[in-house]
DRENPA-3360 file (N, C-alpha, C; in nm, 2 decimals, always signed):
BEGIN
1 = MGKITKKL = -8.27/-1.24/-4.94/-8.24/-1.22/-4.79/-8.12/-1.30/-4.75 ~ -8.11/-1.42/-4.80/-7.99/-1.50/-4.77/-7.86/-1.44/-4.81 ~ -7.86/-1.38/-4.93/-7.74/-1.31/-4.98/-7.70/-1.20/-4.89 ~ -7.79/-1.12/-4.84/-7.76/-1.01/-4.75/-7.70/-1.06/-4.62 ~ -7.75/-1.16/-4.57/-7.70/-1.22/-4.45/-7.56/-1.27/-4.47 ~ -7.53/-1.33/-4.58/-7.39/-1.38/-4.60/-7.30/-1.26/-4.62 ~ -7.34/-1.16/-4.68/-7.26/-1.04/-4.70/-7.22/-0.98/-4.56 ~ -7.32/-0.97/-4.48/-7.29/-0.91/-4.34/-7.19/-1.00/-4.27;
9 = KADDIGDM = -7.21/-1.13/-4.28/-7.11/-1.21/-4.21/-6.97/-1.20/-4.26 ~ -6.96/-1.18/-4.39/-6.83/-1.16/-4.45/-6.76/-1.03/-4.41 ~ -6.84/-0.93/-4.40/-6.79/-0.80/-4.35/-6.75/-0.81/-4.21 ~ -6.83/-0.88/-4.13/-6.79/-0.90/-3.99/-6.66/-0.98/-3.98 ~ -6.64/-1.08/-4.05/-6.51/-1.15/-4.05/-6.40/-1.07/-4.09 ~ -6.41/-0.98/-4.19/-6.31/-0.89/-4.23/-6.27/-0.79/-4.12 ~ -6.37/-0.74/-4.05/-6.34/-0.65/-3.94/-6.26/-0.72/-3.83 ~ -6.30/-0.84/-3.80/-6.23/-0.92/-3.70/-6.08/-0.95/-3.74;
17 = GIGAMIVF = -6.06/-0.97/-3.87/-5.92/-1.00/-3.91/-5.84/-0.87/-3.90 ~ -5.89/-0.75/-3.93/-5.81/-0.63/-3.92/-5.78/-0.60/-3.77 ~ -5.88/-0.62/-3.69/-5.86/-0.60/-3.54/-5.75/-0.69/-3.49 ~ -5.76/-0.82/-3.53/-5.66/-0.92/-3.48/-5.52/-0.88/-3.53 ~ -5.51/-0.83/-3.65/-5.38/-0.79/-3.71/-5.33/-0.67/-3.63 ~ -5.42/-0.57/-3.60/-5.37/-0.46/-3.52/-5.32/-0.50/-3.38 ~ -5.40/-0.59/-3.32/-5.35/-0.64/-3.19/-5.22/-0.71/-3.20 ~ -5.20/-0.79/-3.30/-5.08/-0.87/-3.32/-4.96/-0.77/-3.34;
25 = IAMVLVAG = -4.98/-0.67/-3.43/-4.87/-0.58/-3.45/-4.84/-0.50/-3.32 ~ -4.94/-0.47/-3.25/-4.91/-0.40/-3.12/-4.84/-0.49/-3.02 ~ -4.87/-0.61/-3.02/-4.80/-0.71/-2.93/-4.65/-0.72/-2.98 ~ -4.63/-0.73/-3.11/-4.50/-0.74/-3.16/-4.41/-0.62/-3.12 ~ -4.47/-0.50/-3.14/-4.40/-0.37/-3.10/-4.37/-0.37/-2.95 ~ -4.47/-0.41/-2.87/-4.45/-0.41/-2.72/-4.34/-0.51/-2.69 ~ -4.34/-0.62/-2.75/-4.24/-0.73/-2.72/-4.10/-0.68/-2.77 ~ -4.10/-0.61/-2.88/-3.97/-0.56/-2.93/-3.91/-0.45/-2.84;
33 = IAASVLIQ = -4.00/-0.36/-2.79/-3.95/-0.26/-2.70/-3.91/-0.32/-2.57 ~ -3.98/-0.42/-2.52/-3.95/-0.48/-2.39/-3.81/-0.56/-2.41 ~ -3.80/-0.63/-2.52/-3.67/-0.70/-2.54/-3.55/-0.60/-2.55 ~ -3.57/-0.49/-2.62/-3.47/-0.39/-2.63/-3.43/-0.34/-2.49 ~ -3.53/-0.31/-2.41/-3.50/-0.26/-2.27/-3.43/-0.37/-2.19 ~ -3.47/-0.49/-2.20/-3.40/-0.60/-2.13/-3.26/-0.62/-2.18 ~ -3.23/-0.61/-2.31/-3.10/-0.63/-2.36/-3.01/-0.51/-2.31 ~ -3.06/-0.39/-2.31/-2.98/-0.28/-2.26/-2.95/-0.29/-2.11;
41 = TANRLEIQ = -3.05/-0.33/-2.04/-3.03/-0.35/-1.89/-2.93/-0.46/-1.87 ~ -2.94/-0.57/-1.94/-2.84/-0.68/-1.93/-2.70/-0.63/-1.96 ~ -2.68/-0.55/-2.06/-2.55/-0.50/-2.10/-2.49/-0.41/-1.99 ~ -2.58/-0.33/-1.94/-2.54/-0.24/-1.83/-2.50/-0.32/-1.71 ~ -2.58/-0.42/-1.67/-2.55/-0.50/-1.56/-2.41/-0.58/-1.58 ~ -2.39/-0.62/-1.70/-2.27/-0.70/-1.73/-2.15/-0.60/-1.71 ~ -2.16/-0.48/-1.77/-2.05/-0.39/-1.76/-2.02/-0.35/-1.61 ~ -2.13/-0.32/-1.54/-2.12/-0.29/-1.40/-2.06/-0.40/-1.32;
49 = AMQTGQQT = -2.10/-0.52/-1.35/-2.05/-0.64/-1.27/-1.90/-0.66/-1.30 ~ -1.85/-0.63/-1.43/-1.71/-0.64/-1.46/-1.63/-0.54/-1.38 ~ -1.68/-0.41/-1.38/-1.61/-0.31/-1.31/-1.61/-0.33/-1.16 ~ -1.72/-0.38/-1.11/-1.72/-0.41/-0.96/-1.62/-0.53/-0.93 ~ -1.62/-0.63/-1.02/-1.52/-0.74/-1.00/-1.38/-0.69/-1.00 ~ -1.35/-0.60/-1.10/-1.21/-0.55/-1.11/-1.17/-0.47/-0.98 ~ -1.27/-0.39/-0.94/-1.24/-0.31/-0.82/-1.23/-0.39/-0.70 ~ -1.31/-0.50/-0.69/-1.30/-0.59/-0.57/-1.17/-0.66/-0.57;
57 = IGEVSTGI = -1.12/-0.71/-0.69/-0.99/-0.77/-0.70/-0.88/-0.68/-0.66 ~ -0.89/-0.55/-0.70/-0.79/-0.45/-0.66/-0.79/-0.43/-0.51 ~ -0.91/-0.42/-0.45/-0.92/-0.39/-0.31/-0.86/-0.51/-0.23 ~ -0.88/-0.63/-0.28/-0.84/-0.75/-0.20/-0.69/-0.77/-0.22 ~ -0.64/-0.76/-0.34/-0.50/-0.80/-0.37/-0.40/-0.68/-0.35 ~ -0.45/-0.56/-0.37/-0.36/-0.44/-0.36/-0.33/-0.41/-0.21 ~ -0.21/-0.37/-0.18/-0.17/-0.33/-0.05/-0.02/-0.32/-0.03 ~ +0.01/-0.25/+0.08/+0.15/-0.23/+0.11/+0.20/-0.32/+0.22;
65 = GVTTITGA = +0.31/-0.39/+0.20/+0.37/-0.47/+0.30/+0.49/-0.41/+0.37 ~ +0.49/-0.40/+0.50/+0.60/-0.35/+0.58/+0.70/-0.46/+0.60 ~ +0.82/-0.44/+0.56/+0.93/-0.55/+0.58/+1.01/-0.52/+0.70 ~ +1.07/-0.40/+0.71/+1.15/-0.37/+0.83/+1.13/-0.22/+0.87 ~ +1.16/-0.19/+0.99/+1.16/-0.05/+1.04/+1.28/-0.04/+1.13 ~ +1.36/+0.07/+1.09/+1.48/+0.10/+1.17/+1.47/+0.24/+1.22 ~ +1.54/+0.27/+1.33/+1.55/+0.40/+1.38/+1.70/+0.44/+1.41 ~ +1.73/+0.56/+1.41/+1.87/+0.61/+1.43/+1.88/+0.73/+1.52;
73 = RTLLTNTN = +1.99/+0.74/+1.59/+2.03/+0.87/+1.65/+2.13/+0.93/+1.57 ~ +2.11/+1.06/+1.55/+2.21/+1.13/+1.46/+2.34/+1.15/+1.53 ~ +2.34/+1.15/+1.67/+2.46/+1.17/+1.75/+2.46/+1.07/+1.86 ~ +2.57/+1.02/+1.91/+2.57/+0.93/+2.02/+2.53/+1.00/+2.15 ~ +2.54/+1.13/+2.15/+2.50/+1.20/+2.27/+2.35/+1.23/+2.28 ~ +2.28/+1.20/+2.17/+2.13/+1.22/+2.17/+2.07/+1.10/+2.26 ~ +1.97/+1.14/+2.34/+1.91/+1.04/+2.43/+1.79/+0.97/+2.36 ~ +1.74/+1.02/+2.25/+1.62/+0.97/+2.18/+1.66/+0.94/+2.03;
81 = LNLMTIAV = +1.57/+0.85/+1.97/+1.58/+0.83/+1.82/+1.54/+0.95/+1.75 ~ +1.61/+0.99/+1.65/+1.58/+1.12/+1.57/+1.52/+1.09/+1.44 ~ +1.56/+0.98/+1.38/+1.51/+0.95/+1.24/+1.46/+0.80/+1.23 ~ +1.37/+0.78/+1.14/+1.32/+0.64/+1.12/+1.29/+0.62/+0.97 ~ +1.32/+0.49/+0.93/+1.29/+0.45/+0.80/+1.20/+0.33/+0.80 ~ +1.10/+0.32/+0.71/+1.01/+0.21/+0.70/+1.02/+0.15/+0.56 ~ +1.08/+0.03/+0.56/+1.10/-0.04/+0.43/+0.97/-0.11/+0.39 ~ +0.92/-0.08/+0.27/+0.79/-0.13/+0.22/+0.80/-0.18/+0.08;
89 = QPRSGSYS = +0.71/-0.27/+0.04/+0.70/-0.32/-0.09/+0.56/-0.36/-0.12 ~ +0.51/-0.37/-0.25/+0.38/-0.41/-0.28/+0.36/-0.55/-0.24 ~ +0.23/-0.59/-0.20/+0.20/-0.73/-0.17/+0.19/-0.81/-0.30 ~ +0.20/-0.94/-0.29/+0.19/-1.03/-0.40/+0.05/-1.01/-0.48 ~ +0.06/-0.99/-0.61/-0.06/-0.96/-0.69/-0.11/-0.82/-0.68 ~ -0.04/-0.74/-0.62/-0.09/-0.60/-0.60/-0.09/-0.52/-0.73 ~ -0.19/-0.43/-0.74/-0.18/-0.33/-0.85/-0.07/-0.23/-0.82 ~ -0.04/-0.14/-0.91/+0.05/-0.04/-0.89/+0.00/+0.06/-0.78;
97 = IDLGQTYI = +0.09/+0.11/-0.70/+0.06/+0.20/-0.58/+0.12/+0.33/-0.60 ~ +0.05/+0.44/-0.60/+0.10/+0.57/-0.61/+0.13/+0.62/-0.47 ~ +0.26/+0.63/-0.44/+0.30/+0.68/-0.31/+0.26/+0.83/-0.29 ~ +0.24/+0.90/-0.40/+0.20/+1.04/-0.39/+0.06/+1.05/-0.33 ~ -0.02/+0.94/-0.34/-0.16/+0.94/-0.29/-0.17/+0.85/-0.16 ~ -0.05/+0.83/-0.10/-0.05/+0.74/+0.02/-0.02/+0.83/+0.14 ~ -0.07/+0.79/+0.26/-0.04/+0.86/+0.38/+0.00/+0.77/+0.49 ~ +0.07/+0.82/+0.59/+0.12/+0.74/+0.70/+0.05/+0.80/+0.83;
105 = ELSDSSIK = +0.00/+0.72/+0.91/-0.05/+0.76/+1.04/+0.05/+0.70/+1.14 ~ +0.10/+0.79/+1.23/+0.20/+0.75/+1.33/+0.17/+0.80/+1.47 ~ +0.17/+0.72/+1.57/+0.14/+0.77/+1.70/+0.23/+0.70/+1.81 ~ +0.26/+0.77/+1.92/+0.33/+0.72/+2.03/+0.24/+0.71/+2.15 ~ +0.11/+0.71/+2.13/+0.00/+0.70/+2.23/-0.02/+0.83/+2.30 ~ +0.06/+0.94/+2.27/+0.03/+1.07/+2.33/+0.00/+1.17/+2.22 ~ +0.05/+1.14/+2.10/+0.02/+1.23/+1.98/+0.01/+1.14/+1.86 ~ -0.08/+1.19/+1.77/-0.09/+1.11/+1.64/-0.08/+1.21/+1.52;
113 = VVMKYDNG = +0.01/+1.17/+1.43/+0.04/+1.26/+1.31/+0.00/+1.18/+1.18 ~ -0.05/+1.26/+1.09/-0.08/+1.21/+0.95/+0.01/+1.27/+0.86 ~ +0.09/+1.19/+0.78/+0.19/+1.25/+0.69/+0.16/+1.21/+0.55 ~ +0.19/+1.31/+0.46/+0.18/+1.29/+0.31/+0.32/+1.29/+0.25 ~ +0.33/+1.24/+0.13/+0.45/+1.24/+0.06/+0.51/+1.38/+0.03 ~ +0.64/+1.40/+0.05/+0.70/+1.52/+0.01/+0.81/+1.49/-0.10 ~ +0.78/+1.55/-0.22/+0.87/+1.51/-0.33/+1.01/+1.58/-0.32 ~ +1.02/+1.67/-0.22/+1.15/+1.73/-0.20/+1.24/+1.64/-0.12;
121 = SFVDTPDI = +1.19/+1.53/-0.07/+1.27/+1.43/+0.01/+1.27/+1.30/-0.07 ~ +1.28/+1.30/-0.20/+1.29/+1.18/-0.28/+1.44/+1.16/-0.31 ~ +1.48/+1.03/-0.28/+1.62/+1.00/-0.30/+1.63/+0.87/-0.39 ~ +1.70/+0.88/-0.50/+1.71/+0.77/-0.59/+1.83/+0.68/-0.54 ~ +1.83/+0.56/-0.59/+1.93/+0.46/-0.54/+2.07/+0.51/-0.55 ~ +2.12/+0.57/-0.67/+2.26/+0.61/-0.68/+2.29/+0.72/-0.58 ~ +2.20/+0.79/-0.52/+2.22/+0.90/-0.43/+2.23/+0.86/-0.28 ~ +2.21/+0.73/-0.25/+2.22/+0.69/-0.11/+2.36/+0.70/-0.06;
129 = NGSIYGVT = +2.46/+0.67/-0.14/+2.60/+0.68/-0.10/+2.64/+0.60/+0.02 ~ +2.58/+0.48/+0.03/+2.62/+0.39/+0.14/+2.55/+0.41/+0.27 ~ +2.48/+0.52/+0.30/+2.42/+0.54/+0.43/+2.28/+0.60/+0.41 ~ +2.18/+0.52/+0.45/+2.04/+0.56/+0.43/+2.01/+0.68/+0.52 ~ +2.08/+0.69/+0.63/+2.05/+0.80/+0.72/+2.13/+0.92/+0.69 ~ +2.21/+0.92/+0.58/+2.28/+1.03/+0.54/+2.21/+1.11/+0.43 ~ +2.09/+1.06/+0.39/+2.01/+1.12/+0.28/+1.92/+1.23/+0.34 ~ +1.85/+1.30/+0.25/+1.76/+1.41/+0.29/+1.64/+1.35/+0.35;
137 = FPDDAQSF = +1.60/+1.40/+0.47/+1.48/+1.37/+0.54/+1.39/+1.49/+0.54 ~ +1.26/+1.46/+0.55/+1.16/+1.57/+0.55/+1.19/+1.67/+0.66 ~ +1.15/+1.80/+0.62/+1.18/+1.91/+0.72/+1.05/+1.96/+0.78 ~ +0.95/+1.88/+0.78/+0.82/+1.92/+0.85/+0.76/+1.79/+0.91 ~ +0.67/+1.81/+1.00/+0.61/+1.69/+1.07/+0.50/+1.63/+0.99 ~ +0.45/+1.69/+0.89/+0.34/+1.63/+0.81/+0.38/+1.56/+0.68 ~ +0.51/+1.54/+0.67/+0.56/+1.48/+0.54/+0.65/+1.36/+0.57 ~ +0.65/+1.27/+0.47/+0.75/+1.16/+0.47/+0.82/+1.16/+0.34;
145 = GVVVLQDA = +0.94/+1.11/+0.34/+1.02/+1.10/+0.21/+1.03/+0.96/+0.16 ~ +1.09/+0.95/+0.04/+1.10/+0.81/-0.02/+1.25/+0.80/-0.06 ~ +1.30/+0.68/-0.02/+1.44/+0.64/-0.07/+1.42/+0.51/-0.15 ~ +1.46/+0.51/-0.27/+1.44/+0.40/-0.36/+1.55/+0.30/-0.33 ~ +1.51/+0.18/-0.30/+1.60/+0.07/-0.27/+1.61/-0.03/-0.39 ~ +1.50/-0.05/-0.46/+1.50/-0.13/-0.58/+1.39/-0.09/-0.67 ~ +1.43/-0.07/-0.80/+1.33/-0.02/-0.90/+1.38/-0.06/-1.04 ~ +1.36/-0.18/-1.08/+1.41/-0.23/-1.20/+1.35/-0.16/-1.32;
153 = DSSLSADH = +1.22/-0.12/-1.32/+1.16/-0.06/-1.43/+1.15/+0.09/-1.43 ~ +1.22/+0.15/-1.33/+1.22/+0.30/-1.32/+1.08/+0.36/-1.31 ~ +1.00/+0.30/-1.24/+0.86/+0.35/-1.22/+0.85/+0.46/-1.11 ~ +0.96/+0.47/-1.03/+0.96/+0.57/-0.92/+1.04/+0.69/-0.96 ~ +0.97/+0.81/-0.95/+1.04/+0.93/-0.97/+0.99/+1.03/-0.86 ~ +1.05/+1.14/-0.85/+1.01/+1.24/-0.75/+0.87/+1.29/-0.77 ~ +0.83/+1.31/-0.90/+0.70/+1.37/-0.93/+0.59/+1.26/-0.93 ~ +0.63/+1.14/-0.97/+0.54/+1.02/-0.97/+0.60/+0.90/-0.91;
161 = PVLNSGDQ = +0.60/+0.89/-0.78/+0.66/+0.77/-0.72/+0.56/+0.65/-0.72 ~ +0.56/+0.57/-0.83/+0.47/+0.46/-0.84/+0.54/+0.33/-0.81 ~ +0.48/+0.26/-0.71/+0.54/+0.14/-0.66/+0.47/+0.02/-0.72 ~ +0.54/-0.07/-0.79/+0.48/-0.18/-0.85/+0.56/-0.31/-0.82 ~ +0.52/-0.42/-0.88/+0.58/-0.55/-0.85/+0.74/-0.54/-0.86 ~ +0.80/-0.59/-0.76/+0.95/-0.60/-0.76/+1.02/-0.48/-0.70 ~ +0.94/-0.37/-0.68/+1.00/-0.25/-0.62/+1.01/-0.25/-0.47 ~ +1.10/-0.18/-0.41/+1.11/-0.17/-0.27/+1.17/-0.03/-0.24;
169 = VALTVNLD = +1.11/+0.03/-0.14/+1.15/+0.17/-0.10/+1.15/+0.17/+0.05 ~ +1.22/+0.28/+0.10/+1.22/+0.31/+0.24/+1.15/+0.45/+0.26 ~ +1.05/+0.45/+0.34/+0.99/+0.58/+0.37/+1.06/+0.64/+0.49 ~ +1.09/+0.77/+0.48/+1.17/+0.83/+0.58/+1.09/+0.93/+0.66 ~ +1.11/+0.93/+0.79/+1.03/+1.01/+0.89/+1.13/+1.08/+0.98 ~ +1.11/+1.21/+0.99/+1.19/+1.29/+1.09/+1.13/+1.29/+1.22 ~ +1.17/+1.21/+1.31/+1.11/+1.19/+1.44/+1.12/+1.31/+1.53 ~ +1.22/+1.39/+1.52/+1.23/+1.51/+1.60/+1.12/+1.61/+1.57;
177 = LVFPAGPG = +1.07/+1.61/+1.44/+0.96/+1.70/+1.41/+0.83/+1.64/+1.44 ~ +0.81/+1.51/+1.42/+0.69/+1.44/+1.44/+0.66/+1.44/+1.59 ~ +0.76/+1.41/+1.67/+0.74/+1.41/+1.82/+0.83/+1.51/+1.88 ~ +0.79/+1.64/+1.88/+0.88/+1.75/+1.92/+0.90/+1.75/+2.07 ~ +0.82/+1.69/+2.15/+0.83/+1.69/+2.29/+0.96/+1.62/+2.34 ~ +1.00/+1.52/+2.26/+1.12/+1.44/+2.30/+1.25/+1.52/+2.31 ~ +1.29/+1.58/+2.20/+1.24/+1.55/+2.07/+1.28/+1.41/+2.02 ~ +1.20/+1.35/+1.94/+1.22/+1.22/+1.89/+1.15/+1.12/+1.98;
185 = IAPRIHVW = +1.19/+0.99/+1.98/+1.12/+0.89/+2.05/+1.22/+0.83/+2.16 ~ +1.18/+0.84/+2.28/+1.26/+0.79/+2.39/+1.25/+0.64/+2.41 ~ +1.34/+0.58/+2.49/+1.33/+0.43/+2.51/+1.20/+0.39/+2.58 ~ +1.16/+0.26/+2.55/+1.04/+0.20/+2.61/+0.91/+0.27/+2.57 ~ +0.90/+0.32/+2.45/+0.78/+0.39/+2.41/+0.71/+0.30/+2.31 ~ +0.58/+0.28/+2.33/+0.50/+0.20/+2.23/+0.46/+0.29/+2.11 ~ +0.49/+0.25/+2.00/+0.47/+0.32/+1.87/+0.39/+0.23/+1.78 ~ +0.28/+0.29/+1.72/+0.20/+0.21/+1.62/+0.17/+0.30/+1.50;
193 = GTIQSEQG = +0.14/+0.24/+1.39/+0.11/+0.32/+1.27/+0.05/+0.24/+1.16 ~ +0.00/+0.31/+1.06/-0.05/+0.24/+0.94/+0.00/+0.32/+0.82 ~ +0.02/+0.25/+0.70/+0.05/+0.31/+0.58/-0.06/+0.28/+0.48 ~ -0.14/+0.38/+0.45/-0.27/+0.35/+0.37/-0.25/+0.41/+0.23 ~ -0.26/+0.32/+0.13/-0.25/+0.36/-0.01/-0.39/+0.40/-0.06 ~ -0.40/+0.44/-0.19/-0.52/+0.49/-0.24/-0.63/+0.39/-0.24 ~ -0.59/+0.26/-0.26/-0.69/+0.15/-0.25/-0.61/+0.03/-0.20 ~ -0.69/-0.06/-0.15/-0.63/-0.19/-0.09/-0.61/-0.18/+0.06;
201 = APGVFAFV = -0.55/-0.29/+0.11/-0.52/-0.30/+0.25/-0.40/-0.22/+0.29 ~ -0.41/-0.16/+0.41/-0.30/-0.08/+0.46/-0.19/-0.17/+0.52 ~ -0.07/-0.11/+0.52/+0.04/-0.18/+0.60/+0.04/-0.13/+0.74 ~ +0.03/-0.23/+0.83/+0.01/-0.20/+0.97/+0.13/-0.24/+1.05 ~ +0.18/-0.16/+1.15/+0.30/-0.20/+1.23/+0.28/-0.14/+1.37 ~ +0.35/-0.21/+1.46/+0.36/-0.16/+1.60/+0.49/-0.22/+1.66 ~ +0.55/-0.14/+1.75/+0.67/-0.18/+1.81/+0.69/-0.10/+1.94 ~ +0.78/-0.15/+2.02/+0.82/-0.08/+2.15/+0.97/-0.05/+2.13;
209 = TPSSYAAD = +1.01/+0.07/+2.15/+1.15/+0.11/+2.14/+1.23/+0.04/+2.24 ~ +1.36/+0.01/+2.22/+1.45/-0.06/+2.31/+1.45/+0.01/+2.45 ~ +1.48/-0.07/+2.55/+1.49/-0.02/+2.69/+1.60/+0.07/+2.71 ~ +1.71/+0.06/+2.62/+1.82/+0.15/+2.63/+1.88/+0.16/+2.50 ~ +1.93/+0.28/+2.46/+2.00/+0.30/+2.33/+2.15/+0.28/+2.34 ~ +2.20/+0.27/+2.46/+2.34/+0.24/+2.49/+2.43/+0.32/+2.40 ~ +2.53/+0.25/+2.33/+2.62/+0.32/+2.25/+2.60/+0.30/+2.10 ~ +2.48/+0.24/+2.06/+2.45/+0.22/+1.92/+2.39/+0.34/+1.86;
217 = LVFTLY = +2.40/+0.35/+1.73/+2.34/+0.46/+1.65/+2.21/+0.42/+1.58 ~ +2.21/+0.29/+1.53/+2.10/+0.24/+1.45/+2.04/+0.12/+1.52 ~ +1.90/+0.11/+1.52/+1.83/+0.01/+1.59/+1.72/-0.05/+1.50 ~ +1.71/-0.18/+1.51/+1.60/-0.25/+1.44/+1.48/-0.24/+1.53 ~ +1.37/-0.18/+1.48/+1.25/-0.16/+1.56/+1.14/-0.26/+1.53 ~ +1.14/-0.31/+1.40/+1.03/-0.40/+1.36/+1.08/-0.49/+1.25;
% end
């Protein structure tokens, strides 16, 4: 009788050992799967954090800076400004800016116009010929042109006008077409606008035209 009892106890102990092993293996599998999921999630979060950081840096540092704005009358007999140029350059630490994906908002408080780049009005530095107002200006109200003032690395072309560090261009606007009621901009008019690139901070400007255009042809507005 004692031997039978001992045998049953041994069988019971074996059953418990197999059950414990099964539970242990299951726990190892679950832990492995959980660890794999955590590792994949951590990798994805790291990649996303890096992308977000780069985009944030681009948004903060990238932008267009407006340096000067000038206007001109094509003839001394004209009572209003007919043409305008906006000299711009990338801000310090800015990423490259595609002017083909940039737009200008311009308003005289009575009308607001949004303009996109017109590659037919692209003028390279050798073609200026001494007078920036003698170059080709846009022939419609919804477009602005580009005159290259400085481009050491030749990143600016008619098809791909990319503005990067060290570059400077003048954006040309035909005021007679943008403000046809004038035509152009009369004296004592408040004008404001923004130059918004694909990403980053816009270039913002505002000015009041001179009280009289007198006998001059070119005026510094900003």
